[in-house]
N, C-alpha and C positions, 0 to 999 in steps of 0.2 A: 526312499522310494526305490523300487526294484522294477526293472523291465527285462523280460526274457531271462530271469534268473540271475542277472548281474547287478552289481551295485551301480547306482548312477549318481552324478554330482553336477554341480553348477559352478562355472568359473566366475572370475571377478565381475565380468560383464553380464552375468545372469544367463548365459547360454548353457543349455543342457548338453551334457556329454555322457557317454557310457564308459564306465570304469572297466579297464582291461588289465589283467595282471601281466607283469613283464615276462616275455618269453626268454627262457635261459639260453644264452648263446653258447656255442661250441666252437672251440679253437680260437677264441677272441684273444686280444692283447690284454695282458694283466699287469697292473702296476706292481713295481717292486716293493713299494711301500705298503705294509699291511695295517699300519696304524699311525696315527699322528699326522703330521704335515707331509707334504709332497716336495721332493727336491732337497738336495743337500747344499748345493753351491749357492752363493749369493745371487747369481744371475738367474738361476732357476727359481729361487724364491721371489725375485723381483717380477718374473713373469706371472707367477701364481698371485702375487699381490695385485697385478693388474686386473685379473679375473675377479678377485674378491672385492675389488673397489666398485664393482657394478651393482652391489647390494641386491643380489637376487634371492636372498633369504635361504629358505630350506632347500632350494634347488642345488645349492652348493653341496650339501650333505648327500643328496642323492646322486649328484654327479660323481662324488668321490666313491660312493658305493658301486656305481656303474664302472668306474675305472679299475676298481680292485677286483670285481667279480668277472672281468673279461667281456663286458658288453660291447666294447668298441672292437669292431671286426677288422678295420683297416684304417690306416693313416698314410696319405701320400703328401709329401712336402715338395713344393717347388718355389721358385722365387716369387715371394709376395703372396702366396696363396697356400691353403691347406685344404685337401678334400679327404673326407672320412665317412665311414659307414658305421652306424650304431644300431645294435638290435634292441628294439623297444617292445611295446606291447602288441604291435602288428607283425604279421609274418614277414612282410617285406621290410628290411633295415631302412632306417632313416638316413637321408643323404645330408651331410654336413659340409658347409663351406665357410671358410674363414679367410678373409682377405686383409692383409696388413699393408698399410701405406709404405711404399717403397722409397728409397732415396735415389736421387738422380745420379747418373754416372759421374758428373762433375763433383758431386758431393763426396762420393767414394774416393775420387782422386785426391781431393783436398784433405780428406781424413787420412789417407795413406801417407801423404806428405808430412802431416803432423806427427803421425806415429813413427815414421822412419827416423826422426830425430831422437827417439828413445828406444834404444836397442832392446831393453827389458820387455817392452810391449810385444815385439815381434817374437822374442824368445818364449814368452809365456804363451802366446797364442799358438805357436807351433807345437808347444808341449801339451796342448789341450786345456789350457787354463785361460780364463777371461780375467785380466787384471782389473782390479776395482777402479784404478785410476783412469780406465779407458773412457768412463762416462764423462769425466771432465774434458777429455780430449774432444768428445762429441759436442759438448756444450760450447767449448772454445771455437769450434768450427760452425757454431750455430745449428747443430743437429741434435738429435736424441736417439740413443740406442734402442730404448724400448718405446712402445707406443705410450703417449702421454695423455691421451684423451680418448673418449669414446669414439670420436670421428675418425681416429687412426685405425680403427678396426671395423670390419663389416662381417657380421656373422649371420648365418641362415641355417635353418634346420627344416626338414620336410614333415616334422612331426606336428600334431594338432595343437601343441601348446603355444599360446600367444606370446609367452614371455621370451625374450630375446636378450641375453642368452638363456637357453633352457638347460635342463639337467644333461641332455645329450651333448651339447656344446661344451658344457662344464667338464664332462668326463674327458673329452678330447684335450681341453686345456690342461688338465692335470697330468695326462700322459705326456703331453709336450713338455711340461715342466721337468719330468724325469728324463726326457730325451735331451734337454739342455745340459743335465748333468754329464751325460755321456759325450755330447759333441756341442761345445759352446758355439760352434760356427752355424748352428741352426737358426739362431736369432739373427745372424748376418744374412743368411739365406732368405729369411722372412722379410728382411728389410731390403731385399733386391739384389743381393750378390752371393755367388757360391764361394766356398772355401778356396777353390783353385783360382778363381779370378781375383779374389782379394790378395792372396799370396803373390800373384804376379804383379799386382799394383804395388805391394809393399816392396817386392824385389826391384821394380823399376824405380820407385821413390828412393830406395836406398842407393842405387847406382847414381841417381842424379845427385844425391847428398854427397857421395864420394867424389864426384867430379867437382862439385863446388868447393869441397875441402882442398882438393889437389890444386884447383885454380888459385884458391886463397894462398896456399903455400908458395906457389910459383910467383904470385904477386908480391909476397914478402921477401922472395929471394931465398927461400929454403933450399937446401941441396936436395936434388932429386934422388930417389932411392934407386940403388943399382941391383938389377936382377941377377941372381946367381945361376950361372948356367947349370943345366942338369948334368949329373955324373953318369957316364955310360956304364952299362953292365959288362962284366968280364966275359969275353967270347971264349968260353972253354966248353967245347961240344962234349967231351968225355964226361966232365963233371955234370953237365946238364942231363945226359941220358941215363948215367949210372946212379947219380944221386950220392948221397952220403949215409953212413949208418946212423940210425937214430939211437939216442941213449936209452937205457932201460927205463929211466924216469921221465921220458919225453912228455907224457900226459900229466905228470905230477900226481898228486893225491886225487883219486877218483872216488866219489861218494855221491849219494842222492842229494839233490839240490836242497839248500836250506829253506827255500820258499817253493812251495808247490804251485804249479800253473802260473809261473812268473810272467810268461809272455801273454796269456789271455788276460791276466790282471792288468798288465800294462796297456793292453788294447781296451780294456773296459768292458762294460755290459753289452750284451747283444742288443741291437736296436729293436725296440717294440717287442720284447720277448713275450712269447705266448705260453711258456711252460708253467706248470704248477710250482716248480722250484727255481730259485734264482740261477741263472746261467752259470755264474762263477762258482756257486756252491756245487752245482752238478758236475762240472768238469773237474774241479779240484780233487774230488774223491777218485776220479779216473787217474789223475796224475799221481796221487799217492800210491795207488796200487800198481801203476806202470813203472815207477821209479826203480824199486828193487829188481823187477824182472829185466829192465834194461841194464842194470848193473851186472846181473848174472850173464846176460847175453854178451856184454863187453868182455867179461872175464872168461867166457867160454864154458860157463857152468850150467847154462840153460839146457833143459832137456825137452824135446818135443812133447807137448801134452802134459808136462809136469807142472805142478803149481809151486811158484817160488816161495820160500819162506820170507818173512818180513825182515828186511836189513836196514830199515830207515835210520838206525842209530850206529851202524857199523861203517867204518872207513878202511878202505883197503888200497894200497898203492897199486898203480897200473904195472909195476914191474913184475907182479905175479903172473906168470905166463899161463896160458890155457894148458889143460892136459894133466895138471897136477892132481893126484888122487886125494880126495877128501872124504872124511868120514861125516855123514849127516845123521842127525838124530831124526828118527821117525816117530810118529805118533802125535 
């Protein structure tokens, strides 16, 4: 059946609706995954598994397509809730809301006390990694890290699709899974606490644990530890103002870094990246080109407006002072 030159369809309940093609979004958030599954870490995959357990059929595939093609325009995450906008087949983007059941403050304090007894948990969390054993700590405290049942999640979309979750909600789910890879504390935020608040709880719980250990040692009659007094600095004004002569090899061997863009790689991917190329792939090429130029500038060989030759494989000691005449090959 056709009406007004457009294809028409009937939904599961027999209601007539007019088919509209999806409007291509501009400047939307694009998934880093181009094929296959979403998320690399176990906690990201667990979040995706929650979505896929809803059995929404073909809408999952369309949701993946939306996430990869940049149809999601924005995602705002706050404690216990997500707001998003997704471009669909109507000019006005659809409004998405996802509410996650949050844990009470007393629950988080109890969890922090349990985790403070295992230093490895705090170390991994601070390093941006979610220890797999943390789920057992949640269970021991009578809690769950991830939503366990459909009632723990409330989703809504302003699109005309009666299915909930729809493909627009699914697209937001997939992008959230990739965000979990970048920052594992996102799942904590959705469960009702920010990274900063939880770190403070861990610190407070750690101090409480230290006091308990110290009290136990005093009770057993252990010898108290003696603090070493700080050593004063030498009061030599002449040495302070004049300094001392630096050796020629003070900087040691200077060479381009063995790993390009080490700091951005340590920080991880940019949150909800919108570019057509992966963020780290884009900045790494800039670092590769900048390293030899920085080496030339350090050695005093850079010329304004001149293009530096590639020296990625050359190593030169810092003792080679600027101003030495060098013969360069041209061409």
